[in-house]
N, C-alpha and C positions, 0 to 999 in steps of 0.2 A: 093913864095908858096901861093897858093890860100886858102882862108878860107873854111874849111869844117864845115858846121853848125852842131851843136849838140844841141838837145833839152834837157834842164835840168829839165823843169817843164812844164806841160800842164794843163790848167784850162778851163773847159767848160764855155762858155759864153751863152748869149741869142741867140735863133734862130739858133742853130747849128754853132756857131762860137767857135773858140779856141783862148785863150791867150797863146802864146808860149814864153817861157823864154829860150833864146839861150845862148850858151857858150861865145858869144862875149859881153854879158851884155844887149843886146837889148830885148825888149818885143815887140812881134808882134801879130797882130790880123789876123786870117785866117778864111775865110768864107768857111765852108765845104759843103754847100748846092750843089754846082755844082758836086762834086764827088758823093754825095748821090743820085743824080738824075740818075746816071749810073746804080744803082741797082747792081745785081750780088753779088760779095763778100761784097759790101758795104751795102747791104740790111738790115742787123741787126742794123746798125747805124742809120737808118731812124727812129727808135723808140727813142724818146727823152730821155726816162729813160735809155735805153741801152747806148746811146751816152754819157750821163753824168756819169753813174755809172761804166762803163767799161773802161773809159778813163784812160790811164796810160802812162808812158814813158818806152819803151823797145827798144833796139837796137839804142839808142841815138836819138829817134824820138817819136812823138805822136803815140800812138797805142791803140787798144781796145782789152782787154783781153777777148776773146770769151768764153773760157772754165773755167775761174776763177782760173787757175793754174800758171799764169804768164810765160807760155812757149812761148819763142820768136818765135818758129816754128809754133805755132797755133794762132797767133794774127793777127789782121789787122793793119798793120803799113803803114805810109805814108812816102814818100821820104823826108828826111829832107832838101835837096837842093830845092826841089819844094816848100816845106812849107816856107822856108826862102825867096825865090825869089817871091812868089806870095802872100805874106802877107805884111801888112803895119805896120810901127813902131808906137806904141802907148805908152801912159803913163801907168805905172804899175797900174792896177785896184786894186791890193791888198793893195797898199799904202793908198788908200782912203776908203777902206772897214771898216765898223764899226762893 
């Protein structure tokens, strides 16, 4: 059986990056800038405050709660497989946070 990645925690990093904590125990760094350049549904995320303040985990993946009601049907969520495969494994930044 193949691993189906699930995001347990998502933390906004600098310059539109995400630290993603997956169910396999890995911490991965994802650069969201390429998807933000597409505009469209991703347009609200181009605002750095929105990107940071609306980031959450819904549907087992990183998502942005557009309306503030945590409705999985009205969020912007990213494919967890794509996140897993296009991110790099990093050390947990929260372990060294002061």
